N, C-alpha and C positions, 0 to 999 in steps of 0.2 A: 453507426457502430455502437454496440452496447457498452455500458460502463465496464463490464467484465473484460471484454475484448480490449478496450482502451487501456485498462490497468495492466493486463497481461502484456500488451505491446510495450508499455512503459517499463515494466519490470525487465523484460527481455533486452530492451535497448538502452535503458539508463542504468538499471541495476537495482534501484531501491526507491521507495516512496514513503512519505509520511502523510498523516491526515491533512496537514496544512498544504502540502504540495498537491495532493489529490483535489482538495477543495479549490485552491487557486487556479490550477491548470485545467481541471476537467469538471469542476462543479460537482464532484462526488462528495456527498455529505455523510454517507454512512460507509466509510472505508472498511471498518471491521466486518460488516456484513458482506461486502463485495469480496474481501479476502476469504471469508468463510465459504462463499460460493465457489471461488477458484479452487480452494482446497477440496471441496466436495467433488469437483470435476477432476481431481487427481493431481493437481499441481502442488509441488512441495515448496511451501512458502515459509520462510523463517521470520519470526517476530523478535525484534531486539529492542529492549527498553534502553533508552538513553536519557541523559539530562542535559538541558541547554545551559548557557552561561548564566541564566537567571535562576537556575535551580528547578525549572519546570520539567517534569518527566513527559516523555512521548515515546511512541513506538515507531520504529523504522522497519518496513517490510521489504524482503528481498527473496528472490528465488534461490533455492538451495543448490 
């Protein structure tokens, strides 16, 4: 299964994903590129900036 299909399946079943989750679960190293691919295919994906408890910023992606 392609990384795009894996990520789309995750978004539909889990709801959202971050780069750390994508890397740990599926070995997806370039999540922003895969998200861009899915958007180009017509999927409406929301990017939400968040900050963790240490002050590190990250993006959480989810389907609209």
